[in-house]
C-alpha positions as semicolon CSV with decimal commas, in nm:
position;residue;x (nm);y (nm);z (nm)
1;M;-0,010;-0,005;0,010
2;T;0,150;0,326;-0,063
3;E;0,248;0,499;0,264
4;V;0,082;0,847;0,226
5;S;0,106;0,969;0,593
6;D;-0,201;1,198;0,770
7;S;-0,035;1,293;1,065
8;A;0,085;1,609;0,929
9;S;-0,177;1,909;1,051
10;P;-0,275;2,172;0,815
11;V;-0,045;2,474;0,799
12;G;-0,199;2,778;0,985
13;I;-0,585;2,741;0,958
14;T;-0,744;2,956;1,147
15;Q;-1,105;2,839;1,029
16;P;-1,345;2,560;1,114
17;R;-1,209;2,267;0,950
18;R;-1,515;2,259;0,781
19;Y;-1,456;2,535;0,563
20;R;-1,199;2,394;0,417
21;L;-1,465;2,269;0,216
22;V;-1,573;2,664;0,114
23;I;-1,190;2,654;-0,015
24;A;-1,203;2,321;-0,215
25;G;-1,479;2,460;-0,393
26;L;-1,273;2,787;-0,488
27;V;-0,968;2,636;-0,579
28;M;-1,123;2,369;-0,778
29;A;-1,375;2,668;-0,944
30;S;-0,994;2,842;-1,017
31;H;-0,865;2,525;-1,207
32;F;-1,173;2,513;-1,410
33;S;-1,201;2,888;-1,478
34;V;-0,771;2,777;-1,661
35;G;-0,889;2,490;-1,832
36;L;-1,143;2,675;-2,057
37;N;-0,910;2,904;-2,163
38;I;-0,629;2,764;-2,227
39;F;-0,708;2,633;-2,548
40;T;-1,032;2,768;-2,583
41;I;-0,933;2,984;-2,865
42;S;-0,813;2,704;-3,108
43;P;-1,123;2,631;-3,243
44;L;-1,207;2,926;-3,327
45;L;-0,848;3,038;-3,518
46;G;-0,983;3,008;-3,850
47;D;-1,259;3,315;-3,710
48;V;-0,926;3,510;-3,582
49;I;-0,750;3,498;-3,890
50;S;-1,048;3,610;-4,161
51;D;-1,119;3,875;-3,923
52;Y;-0,823;4,026;-3,791
53;G;-0,648;3,934;-4,159
54;I;-0,379;3,796;-3,963
55;N;-0,148;3,433;-4,133
56;R;-0,138;3,151;-3,891
57;G;0,210;3,195;-3,781
58;A;0,053;3,526;-3,572
59;A;-0,287;3,321;-3,499
60;G;-0,058;3,027;-3,331
61;L;0,134;3,268;-3,109
62;L;-0,204;3,353;-2,898
63;I;-0,174;3,021;-2,775
64;A;0,176;2,971;-2,815
65;L;0,258;3,328;-2,628
66;A;-0,010;3,278;-2,335
67;L;0,225;2,982;-2,287
68;L;0,556;3,118;-2,255
69;V;0,429;3,381;-2,057
70;S;0,348;3,123;-1,780
71;A;0,665;2,916;-1,826
72;G;0,857;3,260;-1,756
73;S;0,648;3,318;-1,499
74;G;0,705;2,979;-1,346
75;L;1,018;3,098;-1,128
76;P;0,991;3,469;-1,085
77;G;0,639;3,386;-0,998
78;G;0,706;3,076;-0,705
79;V;0,898;3,434;-0,580
80;V;0,633;3,685;-0,595
81;V;0,407;3,459;-0,433
82;T;0,633;3,442;-0,126
83;R;0,696;3,809;-0,098
84;L;0,289;3,934;-0,187
85;G;0,083;3,644;-0,037
86;L;-0,166;3,405;-0,126
87;K;-0,438;3,601;-0,057
88;R;-0,326;3,847;-0,326
89;S;-0,162;3,619;-0,558
90;Y;-0,470;3,402;-0,587
91;T;-0,682;3,750;-0,628
92;I;-0,452;3,892;-0,863
93;G;-0,388;3,554;-1,041
94;W;-0,775;3,491;-1,111
95;W;-0,910;3,844;-1,204
96;L;-0,627;3,843;-1,522
97;I;-0,762;3,497;-1,599
98;G;-1,123;3,692;-1,571
99;L;-0,980;3,942;-1,811
100;A;-1,036;3,683;-2,131
101;A;-1,431;3,875;-2,050
102;L;-1,287;4,171;-2,258
103;S;-1,262;3,948;-2,541
104;F;-1,545;4,108;-2,698
105;L;-1,434;4,434;-2,720
106;A;-1,112;4,328;-2,875
107;P;-1,079;4,571;-3,168
108;N;-0,768;4,394;-3,343
109;Y;-0,508;4,137;-3,333
110;F;-0,303;4,332;-3,045
111;S;-0,559;4,409;-2,807
112;L;-0,672;4,024;-2,843
113;L;-0,287;3,898;-2,767
114;A;-0,261;4,118;-2,460
115;L;-0,546;3,921;-2,318
116;R;-0,423;3,611;-2,417
117;L;-0,073;3,671;-2,224
118;S;-0,261;3,845;-1,951
119;F;-0,439;3,501;-1,894
120;G;-0,045;3,330;-1,888
121;L;0,067;3,520;-1,617
122;G;-0,306;3,453;-1,458
123;F;-0,283;3,125;-1,481
124;A;0,114;3,098;-1,317
125;L;0,046;3,279;-1,021
126;V;-0,275;3,066;-0,948
127;L;-0,120;2,732;-0,999
128;I;0,186;2,847;-0,792
129;A;-0,032;2,972;-0,485
130;T;-0,237;2,659;-0,499
131;G;0,015;2,432;-0,339
132;P;0,072;2,660;-0,007
133;L;-0,319;2,716;-0,004
134;L;-0,360;2,305;-0,006
135;L;-0,122;2,308;0,262
136;Q;-0,301;2,525;0,490
137;W;-0,649;2,398;0,475
138;F;-0,567;1,985;0,440
139;R;-0,406;1,697;0,516
140;P;-0,129;1,514;0,325
141;K;-0,412;1,260;0,227
142;E;-0,636;1,537;0,172
143;V;-0,377;1,686;-0,046
144;L;-0,306;1,438;-0,305
145;V;-0,669;1,388;-0,310
146;M;-0,733;1,767;-0,372
147;N;-0,482;1,748;-0,623
148;G;-0,679;1,491;-0,815
149;L;-0,959;1,712;-0,783
150;N;-0,806;2,005;-0,909
151;T;-0,631;1,838;-1,227
152;A;-0,941;1,643;-1,356
153;V;-1,148;2,000;-1,347
154;L;-0,903;2,160;-1,532
155;S;-0,878;1,903;-1,807
156;L;-1,280;1,866;-1,743
157;G;-1,247;2,245;-1,848
158;I;-1,014;2,206;-2,142
159;A;-1,248;1,889;-2,266
160;L;-1,539;2,131;-2,276
161;S;-1,425;2,433;-2,422
162;I;-1,242;2,279;-2,703
163;A;-1,596;2,116;-2,749
164;L;-1,779;2,388;-2,653
165;A;-1,643;2,728;-2,815
166;A;-1,710;2,658;-3,194
167;P;-2,107;2,601;-3,177
168;L;-2,102;2,895;-2,935
169;A;-1,937;3,088;-3,188
170;G;-2,180;3,035;-3,422
171;V;-2,479;3,194;-3,202
172;I;-2,312;3,497;-3,025
173;G;-1,948;3,470;-3,221
174;W;-1,599;3,427;-3,195
175;Q;-1,519;3,713;-2,930
176;G;-1,851;3,621;-2,758
177;S;-1,774;3,257;-2,718
178;L;-1,436;3,381;-2,592
179;S;-1,617;3,637;-2,336
180;V;-1,798;3,362;-2,189
181;F;-1,550;3,148;-2,089
182;G;-1,326;3,438;-1,942
183;A;-1,643;3,529;-1,763
184;V;-1,656;3,232;-1,563
185;G;-1,305;3,378;-1,410
186;I;-1,443;3,718;-1,363
187;V;-1,738;3,510;-1,109
188;G;-1,442;3,296;-0,968
189;A;-1,255;3,608;-0,886
190;A;-1,553;3,758;-0,702
191;A;-1,625;3,529;-0,516
192;W;-1,286;3,460;-0,436
193;V;-1,279;3,764;-0,269
194;V;-1,571;3,710;-0,064
195;L;-1,488;3,348;0,045
196;G;-1,160;3,301;-0,003
197;K;-0,959;3,278;0,348
198;V;-0,585;3,243;0,410
199;S;-0,398;3,280;0,735
200;E;-0,186;3,579;0,774
201;D;0,010;3,493;0,559
202;A;0,146;3,099;0,581
203;V;0,413;3,163;0,288
204;Q;0,521;3,491;0,532
205;T;0,504;3,368;0,837
206;S;0,854;3,248;0,866
207;G;1,032;3,558;0,622
208;A;1,048;3,565;0,230
209;M;1,313;3,284;0,165
210;P;1,647;3,403;0,091
211;F;1,699;3,421;-0,325
212;R;2,056;3,234;-0,225
213;E;1,794;2,884;-0,118
214;I;1,668;2,889;-0,444
215;P;1,956;2,663;-0,599
216;R;2,016;2,482;-0,329
217;L;1,663;2,398;-0,312
218;I;1,613;2,251;-0,698
219;R;1,971;2,082;-0,739
220;N;1,795;1,799;-0,523
221;P;1,788;1,567;-0,829
222;Q;1,455;1,430;-0,698
223;I;1,310;1,705;-0,813
224;I;1,508;1,759;-1,105
225;L;1,392;1,454;-1,222
226;L;1,073;1,504;-1,153
227;I;1,043;1,838;-1,329
228;L;1,213;1,678;-1,589
229;A;0,956;1,404;-1,639
230;D;0,667;1,634;-1,653
231;G;0,807;1,886;-1,913
232;G;0,871;1,569;-2,114
233;V;0,552;1,416;-2,100
234;L;0,345;1,813;-2,201
235;V;0,602;1,792;-2,520
236;Q;0,410;1,484;-2,626
237;Y;0,047;1,545;-2,491
238;T;0,078;1,893;-2,652
239;A;0,225;1,800;-2,965
240;L;-0,020;1,542;-3,005
241;T;-0,389;1,733;-2,928
242;A;-0,230;2,051;-3,172
243;W;-0,117;1,841;-3,487
244;L;-0,292;1,522;-3,497
245;P;-0,633;1,635;-3,600
246;A;-0,470;1,808;-3,901
247;F;-0,252;1,428;-3,914
248;Y;-0,558;1,262;-3,922
249;N;-0,724;1,465;-4,155
250;E;-0,445;1,484;-4,414
251;V;-0,297;1,108;-4,364
252;R;-0,559;0,917;-4,221
253;G;-0,850;1,087;-4,429
254;M;-1,047;1,190;-4,101
255;T;-1,335;1,466;-4,194
256;P;-1,227;1,749;-3,981
257;N;-1,516;1,675;-3,697
258;Q;-1,385;1,325;-3,700
259;A;-1,017;1,438;-3,642
260;G;-1,119;1,664;-3,354
261;F;-1,348;1,409;-3,157
262;V;-1,096;1,173;-3,158
263;T;-0,774;1,398;-3,037
264;G;-1,028;1,515;-2,813
265;L;-0,996;1,189;-2,643
266;L;-0,692;1,279;-2,459
267;P;-0,858;1,529;-2,226
268;F;-1,210;1,366;-2,194
269;I;-0,973;1,053;-2,045
270;G;-0,777;1,262;-1,862
271;V;-1,087;1,368;-1,650
272;F;-1,144;1,014;-1,539
273;A;-0,730;0,902;-1,515
274;V;-0,652;1,188;-1,305
275;L;-0,943;1,139;-1,056
276;L;-0,798;0,774;-1,009
277;G;-0,463;0,936;-0,969
278;G;-0,565;1,137;-0,672
279;F;-0,764;0,812;-0,491
280;L;-0,560;0,510;-0,621
281;P;-0,239;0,576;-0,397
282;L;-0,441;0,625;-0,077
283;R;-0,441;0,230;-0,136
284;F;-0,239;0,044;-0,357
285;G;0,098;0,103;-0,515
286;T;0,374;0,268;-0,410
287;P;0,481;0,635;-0,536
288;R;0,704;0,528;-0,776
289;S;0,474;0,279;-0,985
290;Y;0,263;0,578;-1,025
291;F;0,564;0,708;-1,254
292;I;0,660;0,363;-1,433
293;W;0,281;0,235;-1,549
294;P;0,222;0,572;-1,672
295;G;0,534;0,611;-1,834
296;V;0,502;0,283;-2,014
297;L;0,115;0,379;-2,132
298;V;0,294;0,699;-2,280
299;A;0,572;0,539;-2,450
300;I;0,361;0,309;-2,574
301;G;0,055;0,460;-2,684
302;G;0,220;0,802;-2,801
303;P;0,425;0,650;-3,139
304;A;0,110;0,424;-3,142
305;S;-0,118;0,717;-3,226
306;F;0,046;0,814;-3,562
307;L;0,204;0,509;-3,663
308;L;-0,138;0,314;-3,651
309;G;-0,377;0,308;-3,960
310;N;-0,641;0,046;-3,763
311;P;-0,921;0,274;-3,625
312;A;-0,933;0,048;-3,338
313;G;-0,548;0,071;-3,301
314;I;-0,599;0,460;-3,297
315;Y;-0,869;0,458;-3,013
316;L;-0,666;0,198;-2,798
317;A;-0,380;0,444;-2,841
318;L;-0,541;0,793;-2,750
319;V;-0,680;0,587;-2,444
320;M;-0,327;0,504;-2,331
321;V;-0,175;0,852;-2,364
322;G;-0,459;0,976;-2,196
323;I;-0,420;0,808;-1,885
324;G;-0,074;0,763;-1,912
325;S;-0,062;1,184;-1,952
326;W;-0,289;1,248;-1,617
327;L;-0,260;0,924;-1,370
328;Y;0,052;1,080;-1,256
329;V;-0,037;1,398;-1,186
330;P;-0,166;1,369;-0,788
331;T;0,135;1,141;-0,714
332;L;0,374;1,402;-0,853
333;L;0,231;1,724;-0,696
334;S;0,246;1,553;-0,357
335;R;0,533;1,433;-0,394
336;T;0,737;1,775;-0,459
337;M;0,559;1,855;-0,142
338;E;0,672;1,623;0,047
339;L;1,063;1,666;-0,089
340;T;1,044;2,072;0,023
341;G;0,938;1,937;0,317
342;R;0,601;2,084;0,314
343;D;0,728;2,449;0,366
344;P;0,503;2,658;0,175
345;E;0,726;2,897;0,027
346;R;0,935;2,583;-0,075
347;V;0,638;2,442;-0,276
348;A;0,562;2,793;-0,420
349;V;0,922;2,775;-0,561
350;V;0,898;2,424;-0,674
351;W;0,584;2,401;-0,821
352;G;0,709;2,775;-1,010
353;L;0,961;2,544;-1,158
354;L;0,731;2,298;-1,264
355;I;0,516;2,556;-1,421
356;T;0,838;2,698;-1,642
357;F;0,939;2,402;-1,766
358;A;0,598;2,259;-1,866
359;G;0,470;2,586;-2,042
360;L;0,806;2,591;-2,223
361;G;0,772;2,233;-2,333
362;M;0,455;2,303;-2,441
363;F;0,578;2,642;-2,625
364;I;0,810;2,448;-2,793
365;A;0,647;2,125;-2,913
366;P;0,360;2,257;-3,164
367;I;0,608;2,501;-3,353
368;L;0,880;2,186;-3,358
369;V;0,610;1,933;-3,535
370;G;0,452;2,263;-3,728
371;T;0,850;2,346;-3,851
372;L;0,950;1,998;-3,911
373;R;0,638;1,943;-4,109
374;D;0,723;2,231;-4,332
375;L;1,074;2,139;-4,370
376;T;1,024;1,768;-4,454
377;G;0,655;1,723;-4,553
378;G;0,565;1,506;-4,326
379;Y;0,390;1,486;-3,906
380;L;0,633;1,189;-3,842
381;P;0,956;1,353;-3,751
382;G;0,810;1,644;-3,487
383;F;0,623;1,331;-3,328
384;L;0,884;1,082;-3,278
385;I;1,101;1,405;-3,150
386;S;0,829;1,449;-2,873
387;S;0,758;1,073;-2,800
388;V;1,150;1,026;-2,695
389;A;1,094;1,353;-2,449
390;A;0,780;1,179;-2,287
391;L;1,011;0,853;-2,206
392;G;1,129;1,101;-1,925
393;L;0,807;1,011;-1,714
394;L;0,910;0,608;-1,710
395;I;1,308;0,707;-1,664
396;A;1,173;0,890;-1,355
397;G;0,976;0,627;-1,197
398;I;1,251;0,406;-1,231
399;G;1,497;0,617;-1,085
400;M;1,306;0,681;-0,761
401;P;1,385;0,526;-0,513
402;R;1,206;0,215;-0,398
403;K;1,143;0,330;-0,056
404;V;1,029;0,667;-0,064
405;V;1,262;0,893;0,148
406;G;1,090;1,237;0,266
407;P;0,998;1,462;0,580
408;D;0,621;1,241;0,579
409;N;0,829;0,949;0,646
410;P;1,186;0,938;0,780
411;S;1,251;0,635;0,868
412;S;1,258;0,498;0,508
413;G;1,587;0,447;0,369
414;P;1,672;0,452;-0,043
């Protein structure tokens, strides 16, 4: 059975324990609003190109630059959270996400790009601040479950936005469609201002972490391995999500609607996979196993999704990738907490690093596949490179100690 200690107390709780249910709802709502707005513009790029008279490269920047801003804000954002405090960081981040509600007012490409860049910054702040916030309100076993629920609703938001953005645009226009999804962020941010509570302020109680401690923290070999593994998985996941629809349409002969539906299995399956990832480790397996087996799934399913021509094989491959790309996430987030001693400041910095490397991978992957497609005339070179990057998850699992060493399990040996 997985050893998930429940002896540690939440940090700095001053409200009744039952109020954690309100906090849980708010945190999940923040992740849902993030998911709704990450890729919601993807199905609408054709309309954006037509209305603004831009090329496909400029349109792609509406997605890529938002992810790049998020990546670039990762480590600095971790430091910012330790200085601003959780309440202000979460408030600012959520309002920045909600600015997408102003999309219906965007008169030109650059104003829309500014809204997308604001989303990228808000995305980083909210996700970075979530770790320390969970430590305030939840015990270790509860944190593992919350990590699963948060990632599940984020994946659900991605799936819903991809499925609903175009039909909604057919009714109220593409700018109105973007504004509707952004408005969810506005409502959530307002709810957080009224209902959000933190101890004043667990991230700041011991003073801001000195900058000189950051390099020492990130030199931990296990932390480095986990960060690289997560980034590698997201390279493959983003490459497949971005380009499989075009590949299936051009190479496998699917209609655009069929190709979009099939690729939509990735985030849809992810919702259920990450829920399992939040609950199964409480009963079965070791943390190591939740990296090894998902690593096997992405290592096999990734290449199979573009090498197989049989529809049944493609569906099976995408299910494997969907499970493997999400099942490990709750264990990853909980493990980084353990390796930092559940210290809120250090968790914020390490989660910032996770966002930096994940964001860079998500930024580079679609550009890599598209560029190699133009240079070679095929999608396979870019897909294969992304699949090699995803092997990092399996390597991280194999390299992880069989007996977990961490503050929650001090008696274990390597």
